[in-house]
C-alpha positions in Angstrom: 20.4 42.3 8.9 22.5 40.4 11.4 21.1 37.4 13.3 21.7 37.4 17.0 21.7 34.0 18.8 21.3 33.3 22.5 23.5 30.8 24.3 20.8 28.3 24.8 22.7 25.0 25.0 24.5 24.6 28.3 28.2 24.9 28.0 28.3 26.2 24.4 29.9 29.4 25.5 32.7 27.5 27.2 33.3 25.4 24.0 33.4 28.5 21.8 35.8 30.3 24.2 38.1 27.3 24.3 38.3 27.4 20.4 38.9 31.1 20.5 41.7 30.7 23.1 43.3 27.8 21.2 43.4 29.9 18.0 44.9 32.9 19.9 47.6 30.6 21.5 48.4 29.0 18.1 49.1 32.4 16.7 46.8 32.1 13.7 45.3 35.6 14.3 44.1 38.0 11.6 43.8 41.7 12.3 41.9 43.5 9.5 42.7 47.2 8.9 39.7 48.5 10.9 40.6 46.3 13.9 44.2 47.4 13.7 43.2 51.1 13.7 40.9 50.5 16.7 43.6 48.5 18.5 46.2 51.2 18.0 43.9 54.1 18.9 42.7 52.3 22.1 46.2 52.0 23.5 45.5 48.3 24.4 48.3 45.8 24.2 48.4 42.2 23.0 48.6 41.2 26.7 45.4 43.0 27.4 43.6 41.4 24.5 44.9 38.0 25.6 43.6 38.8 29.1 40.1 39.5 27.8 40.1 36.4 25.7 41.5 34.3 28.5 39.2 35.5 31.3 36.3 37.2 29.6 32.9 35.9 28.7 30.8 35.9 25.6 28.1 38.5 25.8 26.7 38.3 22.3 26.7 36.1 19.2 25.6 37.4 15.9 26.0 36.5 12.3 26.3 39.7 10.2 27.5 38.0 7.0 28.7 34.4 7.0 30.8 33.8 10.1 29.5 33.9 13.6 30.8 36.9 15.5 31.4 36.6 19.2 31.6 39.7 21.4 33.6 39.0 24.5 33.7 41.3 27.6 36.6 41.1 29.9 39.1 43.3 31.8 42.4 44.7 30.5 45.4 44.2 32.7 44.7 47.5 34.4 41.1 46.7 35.1 39.3 48.6 32.3 36.3 46.9 30.8 37.1 45.8 27.2 35.0 44.4 24.4 36.7 42.2 21.8 34.6 41.1 18.8 36.1 38.0 17.1 35.2 35.5 14.4 36.5 32.0 13.8 37.3 31.0 10.3 38.6 27.4 10.5 41.7 27.5 12.7 42.1 31.3 12.2 40.9 33.9 14.8 39.8 37.1 13.2 39.8 40.1 15.6 37.0 42.3 14.2 37.3 45.1 16.7 38.5 45.9 20.2 37.7 48.8 22.4 37.3 49.9 26.0 33.6 49.8 26.9 33.6 53.5 27.8 34.6 54.3 24.2 32.0 54.1 21.3 32.4 51.0 19.1 
């Protein structure tokens, strides 16, 4: 069962988002098959995911297996609510899934 953590320490969300944004900007991004399928079916572009990661906020942290998974809610460039779930593995950003909030995950 996944463990869900609250953002208890002040500023921890900003620190994590900064690490996520740095990984995105460095280009060390892994897109597993499931995430790639969701990405393509959603019609979202790289620019929209970048917008979510750049301006969004962490709404949930869980640890389903070994890496912490961060769910980030933000807006696409056209204003749709988007959820992007990511994990950090060292310097690599793993995009687990991405979807418009009106779509089922």
